[in-house]
C-alpha positions as a Markdown table, in Angstrom:
| # | Residue | x | y | z |
|---|---|---|---|---|
| 1 | Unk | 0.0 | 0.1 | 0.0 |
| 2 | Unk | 1.2 | 3.5 | -0.6 |
| 3 | Unk | 0.9 | 6.6 | 1.4 |
| 4 | Unk | -2.4 | 7.8 | -0.2 |
| 5 | Unk | -4.1 | 4.4 | 0.4 |
| 6 | Unk | -3.0 | 4.4 | 4.2 |
| 7 | Unk | -4.5 | 8.0 | 4.6 |
| 8 | Unk | -7.7 | 7.0 | 2.9 |
| 9 | Unk | -7.9 | 3.8 | 5.1 |
| 10 | Unk | -7.5 | 6.1 | 8.2 |
| 11 | Unk | -10.2 | 8.6 | 6.9 |
| 12 | Unk | -12.5 | 5.8 | 6.6 |
| 13 | Unk | -11.9 | 4.3 | 10.1 |
| 14 | Unk | -12.4 | 7.9 | 11.6 |
| 15 | Unk | -15.8 | 8.3 | 9.7 |
| 16 | Unk | -17.0 | 5.0 | 11.0 |
| 17 | Unk | -16.0 | 5.7 | 14.5 |
| 18 | Unk | -17.8 | 9.1 | 14.2 |
| 19 | Unk | -20.9 | 7.4 | 13.1 |
| 20 | Unk | -20.9 | 4.8 | 16.0 |
| 21 | Unk | -20.4 | 7.5 | 18.5 |
| 22 | Unk | -23.2 | 9.6 | 17.1 |
| 23 | Unk | -25.6 | 6.6 | 17.3 |
| 24 | Unk | -24.7 | 5.7 | 20.9 |
| 25 | Unk | -25.1 | 9.2 | 22.0 |
| 26 | Unk | -28.6 | 9.9 | 20.6 |
| 27 | Unk | -30.2 | 6.7 | 22.2 |
| 28 | Unk | -31.5 | 7.4 | 25.8 |
| 29 | Unk | -31.0 | 4.8 | 28.5 |
| 30 | Unk | -34.7 | 4.9 | 29.4 |
| 31 | Unk | -37.7 | 4.8 | 27.2 |
| 32 | Unk | -39.6 | 7.5 | 29.2 |
| 33 | Unk | -39.2 | 9.3 | 32.7 |
| 34 | Unk | -41.9 | 6.9 | 34.0 |
| 35 | Unk | -39.7 | 3.8 | 33.2 |
| 36 | Unk | -36.7 | 5.6 | 34.7 |
| 37 | Unk | -38.6 | 6.1 | 37.9 |
| 38 | Unk | -40.1 | 2.5 | 37.9 |
| 39 | Unk | -36.6 | 1.1 | 37.4 |
| 40 | Unk | -34.9 | 3.2 | 40.0 |
| 41 | Unk | -37.7 | 2.5 | 42.5 |
| 42 | Unk | -37.3 | -1.3 | 41.8 |
| 43 | Unk | -33.5 | -1.2 | 42.4 |
| 44 | Unk | -34.0 | 1.0 | 45.6 |
| 45 | Unk | -36.4 | -1.6 | 47.0 |
| 46 | Unk | -34.2 | -4.4 | 46.1 |
| 47 | Unk | -31.3 | -2.6 | 47.9 |
| 48 | Unk | -33.5 | -1.8 | 51.0 |
| 49 | Unk | -34.7 | -5.8 | 51.2 |
| 50 | Unk | -30.9 | -6.8 | 50.9 |
| 51 | Unk | -29.8 | -4.3 | 53.6 |
| 52 | Unk | -32.7 | -5.4 | 55.8 |
| 53 | Unk | -31.7 | -9.1 | 55.3 |
| 54 | Unk | -28.2 | -8.3 | 56.0 |
| 55 | Unk | -28.9 | -6.4 | 59.3 |
| 56 | Unk | -31.3 | -9.0 | 60.6 |
| 57 | Unk | -28.9 | -12.0 | 59.9 |
| 58 | Unk | -27.5 | -13.5 | 63.1 |
| 59 | Unk | -24.9 | -15.5 | 61.0 |
| 60 | Unk | -23.5 | -12.3 | 59.4 |
| 61 | Unk | -23.4 | -10.6 | 62.9 |
| 62 | Unk | -21.3 | -13.6 | 64.1 |
| 63 | Unk | -18.9 | -13.5 | 61.3 |
| 64 | Unk | -18.5 | -9.8 | 61.6 |
| 65 | Unk | -17.6 | -10.2 | 65.4 |
| 66 | Unk | -15.0 | -12.9 | 64.5 |
| 67 | Unk | -11.4 | -11.8 | 64.0 |
| 68 | Unk | -9.9 | -14.8 | 62.3 |
| 69 | Unk | -11.7 | -16.1 | 59.3 |
| 70 | Unk | -11.2 | -19.4 | 57.5 |
| 71 | Unk | -12.5 | -20.8 | 54.3 |
| 72 | Unk | -15.8 | -21.9 | 55.8 |
| 73 | Unk | -16.5 | -18.5 | 57.2 |
| 74 | Unk | -16.0 | -17.0 | 53.9 |
| 75 | Unk | -18.4 | -19.5 | 52.4 |
| 76 | Unk | -20.9 | -18.9 | 55.1 |
| 77 | Unk | -20.6 | -15.0 | 54.3 |
| 78 | Unk | -21.3 | -15.5 | 50.8 |
| 79 | Unk | -24.3 | -17.6 | 51.4 |
| 80 | Unk | -25.7 | -15.2 | 53.8 |
| 81 | Unk | -25.3 | -12.4 | 51.1 |
| 82 | Unk | -27.1 | -14.4 | 48.5 |
């Protein structure tokens, strides 16, 4: 390839990148404000449920008070967070 062909190839690649970035910038994440509110409310409720479960878990409280953890303790932690 000669120098002119290289430059043309770079121009084509740059124009392709511009088209992709324009398409991704225009698309909104949510379809509407109502969808956004519903999805955020759902995730907040899910977070609150998980927080409540973690705070009420006796197994988790026992693990947090323990100083030296072994592999079984780590497994118990993961099970309690699921």
